[in-house]
N, C-alpha and C positions, 0 to 999 in steps of 0.2 A: 839763454833761452834754449830749451830742449824739446824733444818730441813728446816726452812724458812728464818730466819735471820742469816746472816753470814754462808752460807752453805759450804764455803771453796773451795778447788781445787781438792779434791779426784776424783770427777766425771770426770774432764778433764784429770787427770792423767791416769785414766783407758782408756779413749779414745785414748790417745797417745800410750798406750801399745798394741793396736790392729792395724788393717790396717788403716793407717791414711794418708790423703791428706791435706796438709797445706792450710787452708782457713783463716788464721789469719789476712790477709789484710782487711778483713771485719771490724775488730776492728778499723782500721784507719778511715773508713767512719763514724762510730759511735762516735769516739773520737772527730771528728771535728763538731759534732752536739751537744755535751754536753753543757748544760747551755745556749742554744740558743732557738729560737722559733721552731727549728726542732728536739728538743731533745727527742721527743716521737716517737718511731718507731714501726710499726706493719708489720710483714712479714708473709704472708700466703703461705703455700706450701702443697703438698699432703703428705700423710703418708709416712714415711721412706725416706724423702728427707732431713734429717739432722737437723731438727729443734731443737731437744733435745740436739744433740751434740753442736750446736751453743750456746744454753742456758748454758751448762756446761762450754764452753770456756769463755763466758762473765763473768760468776760467778768467775771462777778462776782468770781472769784478773783484775776485778774491786774490788773484795772483800778484804778489808783492814785487815781482821782477819787472813789472811794467807800470805805467801811469795811465789809468783809464778814465780819469776825471772828465776829460773833454768828451769822451764817448757817452758817458752816463748823465752829465749835466743836461738838464732839460727833459730827460726821460722821467717816467713816473716815480722810480725809486729815489730820485734826487730830492723828492719832497718828504721822504721818511726821516724820522729822527735817528734811525740807525745807519743812514746812508754813509756818512763820512767815517763813522766808527769802524767799519769793516772794509771799506774800499781799499783794495790792494794792500792787505795787512797780513796775508798768510802765504806759506809755501803751498803750492798747488801741485798735485800729482793727477794728471788726466790720462786715462787709458781708454782707448777705443778697442774693444775686444775683436770687432770684425776686421780691424787692420791686421791683427796677428793671424787670424784665420786666412786672410788673403795672401799673407806672406809665406805661409807654409802649405805644402802639398798634402800633408796628412796631420793627424793629431799628435804624433809622437813628440813628447817633451814640450808641448805648446804652453803648458802652465809654467814650466821652468823658464821658457823664453820670456813670458810676461814678467815673471819675477826678476829675472836677471837684467832685463832691459831697464827696469826702474832702478835696480841696485846700481847698475853701471853709471847711470846719469847722476845719481846721488853721490857716488864716490868721486866722480869727476868734479862735481860742484863743491864737495866738502872733503878735500883730500886729507885733511888733518883729523878727521873724525872716523873712528873705527867702529866696526860692528860685524859680527859673523853671519848675520842674516838681515833681511829687509826690516824685520820688526825691531832688531837692535839698532839698526841705522836710524830708523824713524825716531826712536826714543832718545838716542844720543844726540842727534842733530837738534831736536826740539829743545832738549834740556840745556844744551850748550849755547844755543842762540836765543832762547827765551821765546821762540815763536813756534806755533803749531802748524800742522798740515790740514789742508782741505782736500779730500779725495773726490775725484769725479770719475765714475766708471760708466762709459756709454755702451749701450747694447750688452749689458752684463750677462744676459741669458743666451748670447749667440752660440756658446759652446754646447749648450743643451739642445739648441735647435739644429745646429750643423752636424753634431755628432750624437744623434738621438739615442743610439743604442750602446754608446761607449760609457758604461757605468764607471769604469776606472778613471776616465778623464773627469767625469762629473764629480766624483768623490775627491779627486786631487784638487780640482778647482774650488770646490766648497771649502776644503781645508785651507786653501790659500786665503780665501776671504775671511774665514773664521780667525785665522792667525792675526789678521789686522784689526778686524772689527768686533770680535767676540773675546778678545784677550784683554781684560781690564788693565793689565800692566802696560799694554801698548796703546789701547784706545784712549784711556783716560789721560795718559801722560803726553801723548803726541798728536792726537787728532782732535781738531776743533769741530769738524763736521764732515759729512760725506753725502754725496748725491749720486745714486745709481739710477740708470734708465734701462728699460728693456721692453720687450713686447709682452713677455709673460711675467707674472708675479714670481716671487721667490719660491723655489720648489719646496713642496711639502714632503716630509718623511712621516707617514702616518697622517696625523693632524697637526704636526708641528712644523714651523718654518725652519729651513736649514740655517738661517741666520736671523734668529728671533729678535735681536736687538734693533733691527731696522723697522722703521715705521713705514708701512706700505700704503700706497694710494694707487688704485687700479681703475680700469674701465667699469668695474662693477661697483666700486666704492671709492671715488676720487676725493671725497671729503674736502679738506682745506684747499686742494688744488683743482677743484671742479672748473673754475673759471679759466684755467690754463691748459685744459685738455685740448682745446682747439680755439676757433674764433667764436666769439659771442655775437649777438645781434648788434651790439654797439660797435664791435670791430668791423662788421659788414657795412654798417652805416658809414664808418670812417673810410673804408676802402672805396665805397660807392661814390664818395665825394672826390676822390682823387683818380679813379679809374672808371672805365666804361663798363660798369657791372650792372646787370639787370637783376634787381633784388629777388624777383619772383623766380627767375631761372636758377640763381644761386641757391635759393632755399630748396627748390625741387630737387636739384642735383646733389647738393652737398650737405644739407642740414640733416636732422633726424636723431642726433645724439642729444640727450637732455638730462639735466641734473637739477635737484632741488636747489632753490635760491639763486640759481644761475640761469636756468631756462635753456633755450636751444643752443646747441653747439654744432659748428660747421667743421668739416674736414679742412684744415688750414692749407695743406699743400695743394689740394685741388682748387680751392678758391684762388690761391695765388696764381696757379697756372691759367685759370679762366681770366683773371685780371690782366695777366700778361698777354694772352693770345686773343681774348675776346671770343673764344670757342668753348662751349660747354661739352665736356667729354668725360670718359672714364679714366682720368689721369691716375688717380690713386690705385685703383684696382689692378692696373697694369703693372704695378710695382710688386705686388704680392705673387706668390707662387701659385699659378693657376692650377697646376696638377695637384697641389696639396689640398685645395678645396674640393676638387673633383674626387680625390681619393676618399675623403670623409663622406661626401654625399653618396658615393657609390656603395659605401658600406651598408647604408640603410639599416643601421642598428636600431631596433625597437621602434621601427616606423619613422625614422628620422626624415625620410623624404616626404612623408605625409605632413609633418610640421612645416617643412620648407614650402611645400605647395600652399599650405594655409597662409603662411606669411607672405608669399608672393601675391596671394589674393587680398592682402591688406589686413589680415588678422594677427593678433598678438598670441604668442604661445607660452605657456608656463615652463619655467626652467628652474631646476634645483642646482644652484652653482656650488653648493657646499662640498660636494664629493670630488670636485676637480683637483687634481694633484699638481697643477701648475706646470705640466710638461706636455709634450706632444706624443708621448708613448704610453702613459698610464691612462689610456682611454678605455673605460669599461662599459659605457652605456651612452645612450642618446644625450643625457644631460651633460656628460663630460664633453661631448663633441660640440654641443650648443654653447657651453661655457667657453670652450676654446675659440669658437667663432666670435663670441663677444669680445674676447681679448684681442683677437686679430682685426677687429673692426668691422667684420661682415654683418654683425648683428648689434643693435642697440638694446640696452637693458634698462628696465624700469624697476628700481629697487623696491618701491612701494607695492606694486602689483606682482613683482617677481616674474615678469613676463618679458620675452624678447620679441623683437620685430626687425624687419628689414628697414634700415634707416632712410634710404633715399634712392633716387633714380640711378645713381652711379653704381651702387651695390646691387640693386635689383637687376640691372642688365648683366652684371657678372654672374649672378645666380642663374638667370635664364640661359645665358650662353653655356654655362657649365652643365645644366640639365640637358640641353639640346644635344650635347656631344657625349653625355654620360651613358652608362651601360644599363640603366634601369628602364625597361621597356614601358612599364605602367606609367611612370612619371613622364617619360617622353610622349606617351600617347595623350596624357592630359594636356600638355602644351599644344600638341598638334590639334587636338579637338577644340581647344580654345580658339585657335586661329580660324577654324571652320565655323565655330559658333558665332564669332564676330561677323564673319561674312554673311552667314545665314540671317542674322539679326538685321543687318543693313539691307539685305535683299528681301526681307519680309517673309521668310520661310518659317512659318509658325510651328509646323509640326517638327521640323528639324531642331528648332530652338528648344521646344518642350522636351524632345528626346535627349538633347545634349545636357540640359539641366538635370534630367532624371538620371542619366548615366553618371554625371558628376556627383550627384547625391549618393548613388549606389556604390561608387568606386571606393574600395577599402582604403586606398592611400589618402583619402580626404580626412579620415578620422572622424567622420560624422555619420552616426548610425541612425536608423529610423527611430530608435527609442529617444535619441537626443533631439531629433528633428521635430520639435513640438511647438514651435512658435515662429513668428515672422523673422525674428532675429537670427534663428538658426537657418532659415531659408536664405536670408541675406548673406550669411557666411558662405553658404554653398554657391550662391550666384556670384559673389566676388571672386571666389576661386575659379569658377567656370570661365569668367571673363579675364583671366590673367593676361592674355595677349593684348587686351585693350590698353594696357599701360604703355605700350610702345608709342601709340599715337594719340591717346586720350589722357585727360586729367580726370581722375575719379573723385567725385564729391558725394559724401553720404549725407542724407537728410538736408538737402539744399533748400534754404528758405526761398520759396517762389510762389507767386499767386497768393492763395489763401491757405497755405500749409507748407509741408515739407515733403519734397520728393524723396523716395527711399534711396535710389541710386541714380546719379547722373554722370554720364561720361561726356566731357567737353573736349572737342578736338584741340590738339595743341596747335600753336601758331604755325601756319604753313600747311597744315594737313587738310586736304580737300575732302572732308568727311562730315556726315551729319552729327548733330547732337543726339545722344541716346538718353532718353528719360525712362527709367524702369521703375514700375510700381509693383509691389509684392503683396500677395494675399494668401491666407490660409483658410481652407474650408469656405471659400467664396467663389469667385469666378474670375477668369482673365478679362472678360468683358467689364466686370465690375471695377477691375483695376484701371482699365482704360478710361472708364467713365469717371473715376475719381481724378485722374490726371486732367481730364477736360473740365470737369466741374470745378475743380480748385485751381485750374489754369496754371499748372506747374510750369508750363512752357513760356509764360509771359516774360520771365526774366531774360529770355533770349530774343525778344522782339526787336531789339536794337541791331541785330545782326541779320545778314542775308544768308539764306540757306535752308536746309531741311532739318526737321526734328523728327526722330523716330520715337514713337510712343510704344512702349513694350510693357504689356501687363502679363504677369506670371502668377498663377495660382497653384497651390498644392492641396490636394484632397487627401486628408488623413485616412479616410475609410478605404478608398481605392488605391492609395499610395501612388497616385498618378499626378503628373504636372500637366498643365495646359498653358498655352501662350496665345496672346492676341497682339498683333502688331499693326500700327497705322503710321503713315507718313504724312506730315503736314509741311507746308512751305511757308516760311515767314517772309 
């Protein structure tokens, strides 16, 4: 058993000993690709989305140097007709690129170190087999023994992220991968399959992938592997049966990623941390480089901060992901930055609408914290104004509320011009942005069924928050009094009669002729 060749199953055994959700059905997909033209798989996911756990699982399953039947019997893969056919049947080479980065102080000869580390272990395990290079060794060992190799490369893109500007290292590393996986003489004769994980997809040169034979599955298009991006609702139900998890809190904090045919996807690491501690916090975001996010937001390329403010307000924003070159340096516009943020997990992406959104409370708080310490004064002012707007609404300061909504509408960073501001939906978009700070202590509900209709916007205090419910009704070319009258007439507040406390009724009207907003506020006690 070595560090890189024949790593064994101890890593997966330790995974099983912790909080574990069975994702072994993923092996079935890979099994059916072995020794086919689809045998090279690259999956990109954000940090702490289970990539290393998957690498350990595959090592334990394919590595012929160990017996893993006792580990997998009873797990989902054991019900597959391919289970025993591939269990512990191959030579496994498993490389964690971040380990080599940690071991070296600089990038000098790091690709040579990766290559020689694998060659050294192969020579030690097969002293009678010769080869002048890693590629020759792989072919000669495979043909001599009649068994092929399964390659696992964890954090494959770490060199691109760590040494962003070192093009020489990038080229040397890509050539190393090409020699193994794009050389038909080597790949077809010695490799049964490969699984690479990373945060970023494979780097593009122009519009072509650097290693085009890999089948890629990303946060933008996970396809066959959508179910394995994170935890599904079924997974959350399973964990809730075994741990003290509040489903509503888990959904609010860690849900928000969604894919066709699979539905909602939760951040797996953060859910496990919440299950372990019973505390809902920003576990995952603290693992990502805070300064990196701040750097991109502060660029404010092509009005990037306007889009972020809109998303903080609960709006989805269009993104063109096609121009992104899959690295952290070839960033030429707002769409490239937003695409990068999707891959990093800071944004969720809907492939059908081609729009991005902030997925959950965990990520939203990271964005707000970033903006508060950022260098863009206009964006900071919007956050500060939202704090004051919320206080003025609760205090019943109608003039201040109307003025704040008007300023939010007129602010260029919101990306909403008077020409666009032509219906109540546009007004709602502005109001949601203006009340960004409410998300700290309130749950926002749009078109809440209540009484004899639907309230436009309702902000419900989170558990433990000694605050009133806010019911906001919006009008265009009507009157604020008319909005309040509609709330009362249709009894939008009746849904809250079971609770004790105050409800703030807030009517907001926009007059298209005068370009003015007006506000009416009333407080009732239930």
